[in-house]
C-alpha positions as CSV (number, residue, x, y, z in Angstrom):
1,X,-13.5,67.2,-132.8
2,X,-13.9,63.5,-133.8
3,X,-16.9,61.4,-132.8
4,X,-14.7,59.4,-130.5
5,X,-13.4,62.6,-128.8
6,X,-16.9,63.9,-128.4
7,X,-18.1,60.6,-126.9
8,X,-15.3,60.7,-124.4
9,X,-16.1,64.3,-123.5
10,X,-19.7,63.5,-122.7
11,X,-18.9,60.3,-120.7
12,X,-19.8,57.7,-123.3
13,X,-19.9,54.7,-123.7
14,X,-22.2,53.0,-121.2
15,X,-22.1,52.9,-117.4
16,X,-22.2,49.1,-116.9
17,X,-21.3,46.0,-118.9
18,X,-24.9,44.8,-119.3
19,X,-25.7,47.9,-121.3
20,X,-22.8,47.4,-123.5
21,X,-23.9,43.9,-124.3
22,X,-27.4,45.1,-125.1
23,X,-26.1,47.8,-127.4
24,X,-23.8,45.5,-129.2
25,X,-26.6,43.0,-130.0
26,X,-29.2,45.6,-131.0
27,X,-31.0,45.7,-134.3
28,X,-33.3,48.2,-136.1
29,X,-36.2,47.8,-133.7
30,X,-35.3,47.2,-130.1
31,X,-37.6,46.4,-127.2
32,X,-36.0,46.5,-123.7
33,X,-37.9,45.3,-120.6
34,X,-35.7,46.0,-117.6
35,X,-36.1,46.3,-113.9
36,X,-36.1,49.6,-112.0
37,X,-32.7,51.4,-111.7
38,X,-31.2,49.2,-114.4
39,X,-30.3,52.6,-116.1
40,X,-32.6,52.2,-119.1
41,X,-32.8,55.9,-119.7
42,X,-29.1,56.3,-119.5
43,X,-28.6,53.6,-122.1
44,X,-31.2,55.3,-124.4
45,X,-29.6,58.7,-123.8
46,X,-26.2,57.4,-124.9
47,X,-27.7,55.9,-128.1
48,X,-29.6,59.1,-128.9
49,X,-26.5,61.3,-128.3
50,X,-24.4,59.1,-130.6
51,X,-27.1,59.4,-133.3
52,X,-27.1,63.2,-133.0
53,X,-23.3,63.4,-133.1
54,X,-23.5,61.5,-136.4
55,X,-26.0,64.0,-137.8
56,X,-29.2,62.1,-137.1
57,X,-32.6,63.6,-136.1
58,X,-33.8,61.7,-133.0
59,X,-37.3,61.9,-131.5
60,X,-37.4,61.2,-127.7
61,X,-40.8,60.5,-126.3
62,X,-42.2,59.6,-122.9
63,X,-45.7,59.3,-121.3
64,X,-45.6,62.7,-119.5
65,X,-43.7,66.0,-119.4
66,X,-42.0,65.0,-116.1
67,X,-40.7,61.8,-117.6
68,X,-39.5,63.6,-120.7
69,X,-37.6,65.9,-118.4
70,X,-35.7,62.9,-116.9
71,X,-34.3,62.1,-120.4
72,X,-33.6,65.8,-121.0
73,X,-31.7,66.2,-117.7
74,X,-29.6,63.1,-118.3
75,X,-28.6,64.4,-121.7
76,X,-27.8,67.8,-120.3
77,X,-25.7,66.4,-117.5
78,X,-23.7,64.2,-119.9
79,X,-23.5,66.6,-122.9
80,X,-24.1,70.1,-121.6
81,X,-20.6,71.2,-122.7
82,X,-21.0,69.9,-126.2
83,X,-24.7,70.2,-127.2
84,X,-26.8,73.3,-127.4
85,X,-30.1,73.0,-125.4
86,X,-33.2,75.1,-126.2
87,X,-35.9,74.5,-123.7
88,X,-38.5,76.5,-125.6
89,X,-38.1,74.2,-128.6
90,X,-37.5,71.0,-126.6
91,X,-34.3,70.3,-128.5
92,X,-30.7,69.3,-127.8
93,X,-28.6,70.2,-130.9
94,X,-25.1,69.2,-132.0
95,X,-24.2,72.1,-134.4
96,X,-21.1,70.5,-136.0
97,X,-23.2,67.7,-137.6
98,X,-26.6,69.2,-137.6
99,X,-27.9,66.4,-135.5
100,X,-30.5,66.9,-132.8
101,X,-32.6,65.2,-130.1
102,X,-36.2,66.5,-130.1
103,X,-38.1,65.8,-126.8
104,X,-41.8,65.4,-126.8
105,X,-44.4,64.3,-124.2
106,X,-46.7,61.5,-125.5
107,X,-49.6,62.1,-123.2
108,X,-51.1,63.3,-126.5
109,X,-49.3,61.3,-129.3
110,X,-49.9,64.1,-131.8
111,X,-47.3,66.1,-129.9
112,X,-44.7,64.2,-131.9
113,X,-46.3,64.6,-135.3
114,X,-44.7,66.5,-138.2
115,X,-41.1,65.4,-137.8
116,X,-38.8,63.2,-139.9
117,X,-36.7,60.9,-137.7
118,X,-33.6,58.9,-138.2
119,X,-34.2,57.3,-134.8
120,X,-36.9,57.1,-132.1
121,X,-36.7,56.5,-128.4
122,X,-39.8,55.8,-126.4
123,X,-39.1,55.9,-122.7
124,X,-41.3,54.2,-120.1
125,X,-43.0,52.6,-123.1
126,X,-45.4,50.5,-121.0
127,X,-47.3,53.6,-120.0
128,X,-47.4,55.1,-123.6
129,X,-50.5,54.8,-125.7
130,X,-50.1,52.4,-128.6
131,X,-51.2,55.1,-131.1
132,X,-47.9,57.0,-130.3
133,X,-46.0,54.2,-132.0
134,X,-48.3,52.8,-134.6
135,X,-49.9,56.0,-135.8
136,X,-47.2,58.7,-135.2
137,X,-43.6,57.5,-134.6
138,X,-43.4,54.3,-136.7
139,X,-44.4,56.3,-139.9
140,X,-41.6,58.8,-139.2
141,X,-39.1,56.0,-140.1
142,X,-40.4,54.8,-143.4
143,X,-38.4,57.1,-145.6
144,X,-35.3,57.2,-143.5
145,X,-35.0,53.5,-142.6
146,X,-34.5,54.7,-139.1
147,X,-34.2,52.8,-135.8
148,X,-36.2,52.6,-132.7
149,X,-35.7,51.8,-129.0
150,X,-38.7,51.1,-126.8
151,X,-37.6,50.9,-123.1
152,X,-39.4,50.5,-119.9
153,X,-40.6,48.4,-117.0
154,X,-43.6,46.2,-117.9
155,X,-47.2,47.3,-117.2
156,X,-49.1,44.1,-117.7
157,X,-49.7,42.4,-121.0
158,X,-50.3,45.5,-123.1
159,X,-49.0,46.5,-126.6
160,X,-45.4,46.8,-125.3
161,X,-45.6,43.1,-124.3
162,X,-47.1,42.2,-127.6
163,X,-44.3,43.9,-129.6
164,X,-41.7,42.5,-127.2
165,X,-42.9,39.0,-127.9
166,X,-43.3,39.6,-131.7
167,X,-39.7,40.8,-131.9
168,X,-38.5,37.2,-131.3
169,X,-39.8,36.2,-134.8
170,X,-38.6,39.3,-136.7
171,X,-35.2,39.5,-138.3
172,X,-35.0,43.2,-137.9
173,X,-36.0,43.3,-134.2
174,X,-34.5,42.3,-130.9
175,X,-35.9,42.1,-127.3
176,X,-34.5,41.7,-123.8
177,X,-36.0,41.0,-120.5
178,X,-33.5,42.0,-117.8
179,X,-33.9,42.0,-114.0
180,X,-32.5,44.8,-111.9
181,X,-30.4,42.2,-110.2
182,X,-30.5,38.5,-111.1
183,X,-32.5,36.3,-108.7
184,X,-35.2,33.7,-108.5
185,X,-38.2,33.1,-106.3
186,X,-38.0,29.5,-105.1
187,X,-40.6,28.2,-102.6
188,X,-41.4,31.7,-101.6
189,X,-37.8,32.6,-101.0
190,X,-35.5,34.9,-102.9
191,X,-32.4,33.2,-104.2
192,X,-29.5,35.0,-105.8
193,X,-29.0,34.0,-109.5
194,X,-26.6,36.3,-111.3
195,X,-27.8,37.6,-114.7
196,X,-25.2,38.6,-117.4
197,X,-27.0,41.9,-118.1
198,X,-27.9,42.9,-114.5
199,X,-26.8,46.2,-113.0
200,X,-23.7,45.3,-110.9
201,X,-23.9,48.6,-108.9
202,X,-27.1,47.5,-107.2
203,X,-26.6,45.7,-103.9
204,X,-28.4,42.5,-103.5
205,X,-29.3,43.4,-99.9
206,X,-31.4,46.2,-101.3
207,X,-33.2,43.7,-103.5
208,X,-33.8,41.4,-100.6
209,X,-35.3,44.2,-98.5
210,X,-37.6,45.1,-101.4
211,X,-38.7,41.5,-101.7
212,X,-39.5,41.4,-98.0
213,X,-41.7,44.5,-98.2
214,X,-43.3,44.3,-101.6
215,X,-46.2,42.2,-103.0
216,X,-44.7,39.4,-105.0
217,X,-46.4,40.4,-108.3
218,X,-45.2,44.0,-108.0
219,X,-41.7,42.7,-107.2
220,X,-41.8,40.4,-110.3
221,X,-42.9,43.3,-112.5
222,X,-40.7,46.1,-111.1
223,X,-37.5,44.2,-110.3
224,X,-37.6,41.1,-112.4
225,X,-39.1,43.0,-115.4
226,X,-41.7,40.3,-115.9
227,X,-44.9,40.9,-117.9
228,X,-47.4,39.7,-115.3
229,X,-50.2,37.6,-116.6
230,X,-53.6,39.3,-116.8
231,X,-57.1,38.0,-116.1
232,X,-57.5,36.8,-119.7
233,X,-54.5,34.5,-119.3
234,X,-55.1,30.9,-120.1
235,X,-52.1,29.1,-118.8
236,X,-50.8,29.5,-115.3
237,X,-48.0,27.9,-113.2
238,X,-46.0,27.9,-116.5
239,X,-42.4,28.2,-115.1
240,X,-42.9,25.4,-112.6
241,X,-43.4,23.1,-115.6
242,X,-40.4,24.1,-117.6
243,X,-38.0,21.6,-116.1
244,X,-37.6,19.0,-118.8
245,X,-33.9,18.0,-119.4
246,X,-32.4,20.0,-122.3
247,X,-30.3,17.1,-123.5
248,X,-32.5,14.1,-123.7
249,X,-31.7,11.1,-125.9
250,X,-33.8,8.1,-127.2
251,X,-31.7,5.8,-124.9
252,X,-33.0,7.7,-121.9
253,X,-36.6,6.6,-123.0
254,X,-36.0,3.2,-124.4
255,X,-39.2,1.1,-124.6
256,X,-41.2,4.1,-123.4
257,X,-44.4,5.4,-125.1
258,X,-43.3,8.3,-127.3
259,X,-45.9,10.7,-128.7
260,X,-45.9,13.9,-130.8
261,X,-48.2,16.7,-131.8
262,X,-47.9,18.7,-135.0
263,X,-49.4,22.1,-136.0
264,X,-48.7,22.8,-139.6
265,X,-47.6,26.3,-140.7
266,X,-50.0,28.2,-142.9
267,X,-49.0,31.2,-144.9
268,X,-46.8,33.3,-142.5
269,X,-47.3,30.9,-139.5
270,X,-44.8,28.4,-138.3
271,X,-44.9,24.6,-138.2
272,X,-44.3,23.4,-134.7
273,X,-43.6,19.8,-133.5
274,X,-43.7,18.7,-129.9
275,X,-42.3,15.3,-129.0
276,X,-43.0,13.8,-125.5
277,X,-42.5,10.7,-123.4
278,X,-45.9,9.7,-122.2
279,X,-44.3,7.3,-119.7
280,X,-42.1,9.9,-118.0
281,X,-44.5,12.9,-118.8
282,X,-41.7,15.1,-120.2
283,X,-41.2,16.8,-123.5
284,X,-38.1,15.4,-125.0
285,X,-37.7,17.2,-128.3
286,X,-39.3,20.0,-130.4
287,X,-39.0,21.7,-133.8
288,X,-40.3,25.0,-135.2
289,X,-39.8,26.4,-138.6
290,X,-41.4,28.4,-141.4
291,X,-41.1,29.2,-145.1
292,X,-40.3,25.6,-145.9
293,X,-42.0,23.5,-148.7
294,X,-44.5,21.0,-147.3
295,X,-42.3,18.1,-148.7
296,X,-39.5,19.3,-146.5
297,X,-41.9,19.8,-143.5
298,X,-42.8,16.1,-143.7
299,X,-39.1,15.2,-143.9
300,X,-38.4,17.2,-140.7
301,X,-41.2,15.2,-139.0
302,X,-39.9,12.0,-140.5
303,X,-36.4,12.6,-139.0
304,X,-37.9,13.1,-135.6
305,X,-40.0,10.0,-136.0
306,X,-37.0,7.9,-136.9
307,X,-35.0,9.4,-134.1
308,X,-37.6,8.8,-131.3
309,X,-39.6,5.8,-132.7
310,X,-42.9,7.5,-131.9
311,X,-46.0,5.4,-131.3
312,X,-48.6,8.1,-131.7
313,X,-48.5,11.3,-133.7
314,X,-51.5,13.7,-133.7
315,X,-51.5,16.2,-136.6
316,X,-53.9,19.0,-137.4
317,X,-55.8,18.2,-140.6
318,X,-57.5,21.5,-141.3
319,X,-57.0,23.0,-144.8
320,X,-53.6,21.9,-146.1
321,X,-53.1,19.5,-143.3
322,X,-55.4,16.9,-144.9
323,X,-53.1,16.0,-147.9
324,X,-50.1,16.0,-145.7
325,X,-51.8,13.7,-143.2
326,X,-52.6,11.3,-146.1
327,X,-49.0,11.4,-147.3
328,X,-47.8,10.5,-143.8
329,X,-50.3,7.6,-143.6
330,X,-49.0,6.2,-146.9
331,X,-45.5,6.5,-145.5
332,X,-46.5,4.2,-142.7
333,X,-46.2,6.7,-139.9
334,X,-48.6,6.3,-136.9
335,X,-50.6,9.5,-137.4
336,X,-54.0,10.5,-136.1
337,X,-55.8,13.5,-137.5
338,X,-57.3,16.3,-135.5
339,X,-59.8,18.9,-137.0
340,X,-59.7,22.1,-135.1
341,X,-63.2,23.7,-134.8
342,X,-64.9,26.1,-132.4
343,X,-66.1,23.1,-130.4
344,X,-63.0,20.9,-130.5
345,X,-60.4,23.5,-129.7
346,X,-61.5,24.6,-126.2
347,X,-61.2,21.1,-124.6
348,X,-57.9,20.6,-126.3
349,X,-56.5,23.8,-124.9
350,X,-58.1,23.2,-121.5
351,X,-56.4,19.8,-121.2
352,X,-53.0,21.5,-121.6
353,X,-54.0,24.2,-119.1
354,X,-54.9,21.6,-116.6
355,X,-51.6,19.7,-117.1
356,X,-49.7,22.9,-116.4
357,X,-51.8,23.8,-113.4
358,X,-51.3,20.3,-111.8
359,X,-47.7,20.1,-112.9
360,X,-48.4,16.8,-114.6
361,X,-45.9,17.4,-117.4
362,X,-42.5,19.0,-117.7
363,X,-41.6,20.9,-120.9
364,X,-38.5,22.2,-122.5
365,X,-37.8,25.8,-121.5
366,X,-37.5,28.0,-124.6
367,X,-38.0,31.7,-124.9
368,X,-40.4,31.6,-127.8
369,X,-42.3,28.4,-126.8
370,X,-42.7,29.7,-123.2
371,X,-43.7,33.1,-124.4
372,X,-46.5,31.7,-126.5
373,X,-47.9,29.9,-123.5
374,X,-47.6,33.1,-121.4
375,X,-49.4,35.2,-124.1
376,X,-52.3,32.8,-124.9
377,X,-55.6,34.4,-124.4
378,X,-59.2,33.4,-123.6
379,X,-62.2,35.5,-124.7
380,X,-65.8,34.7,-124.4
381,X,-68.1,35.1,-127.4
382,X,-70.8,37.6,-126.7
383,X,-73.3,35.7,-128.9
384,X,-72.6,32.1,-127.9
385,X,-71.0,32.4,-124.5
386,X,-68.4,29.9,-125.7
387,X,-64.7,30.3,-124.8
388,X,-62.5,31.3,-127.7
389,X,-58.7,30.7,-127.4
390,X,-56.0,32.3,-129.5
391,X,-52.7,34.2,-129.5
392,X,-52.9,38.0,-129.2
393,X,-53.3,39.8,-132.5
394,X,-50.1,39.7,-134.5
395,X,-48.5,36.8,-132.5
396,X,-48.3,33.1,-133.1
397,X,-49.8,30.1,-131.2
398,X,-48.2,27.2,-133.2
399,X,-46.2,25.9,-130.4
400,X,-49.2,26.0,-128.0
401,X,-51.2,23.9,-130.5
402,X,-48.3,21.5,-131.0
403,X,-48.0,20.9,-127.3
404,X,-51.7,20.5,-126.8
405,X,-51.9,18.0,-129.7
406,X,-49.0,16.1,-128.2
407,X,-50.8,15.7,-124.9
408,X,-53.9,14.8,-126.8
409,X,-51.9,12.0,-128.5
410,X,-51.2,10.5,-125.1
411,X,-54.5,11.0,-123.5
412,X,-56.5,8.4,-125.4
413,X,-59.5,10.6,-126.0
414,X,-60.8,11.8,-129.3
415,X,-63.2,14.3,-130.6
416,X,-65.9,13.5,-133.1
């Protein structure tokens, strides 16, 4: 029987169009945050079955035995007439190709050790210990070049959130944040806003009823699939400040005070440039790039300077920033230097935090730039008691720094 014929017999492809779009845009490592009843497990089941039909060895993991059983039962319902299921071994096999899906509970991550995998599915990943991925399942893929799907509803800002955000900057990774049903919360009210990937089979009246009877943070997490900010979160009220016009031109801000902040990329970091109108209190332009020679970086800034006729540009001068700063000065650009230290960084960041809290500025809404704001963390030094601000380990904060430096350029206060 052909692969197509088998797929038809086991009711593939996918139940709704949003799943098809996600599958078509997938990469090697895929991180799917989706609301309840979006049919995440059904999507992953179809992908795993396709892999097994093609002779692949697939590992299916979930936080508990009961949750593993959900994936097992979905596969059995769809492929019971084609696959051979052995409950004692926790395997669903497709004999014609030698492919199989191996089901393991990850309450103890070592349950999945000892296997070679062409593909990995981690269901309800927000509840899975990070060791299951980093120490057990990721190493399974190093000799096969295999793929991975991490699917689930968020559980705060844990390692699932961290990898979900990091995927935005990785060429081999993709991430999605998909609500059960598209809607927005506006002034405390639920407003229908269709999402291209939503589950069309869910009635909006059901979502309305849930909204009326569920605490708002739980609704945002379980239905809108949002990673709710934790107690270490620095910036709040973020989305209320993401209303800057996407198509702004210098003519719209003629004779206004235009400012900019620049955080230079170092090694694997990005260079980020935020341009704002200090008169209108809106971000008007931005740029972010990496792996570019410093001479080209200055040219990118030069192009923005000529476009917007900036009056004040604050640039970080740590390390390699100092010679670039001097080069910009020689070119006649209105640059001011900022040295980031343990004492100068906290008030810089807190100024941006206050601007967001009071909705003093409107910024350009961008998945990566907004995500860096959402993920920014505050920790307190146990020795000095001083606040320490940074991105979570493995993530970037270049755009946060660029925006903070941009506000600094317009504030008229300077550190010594």
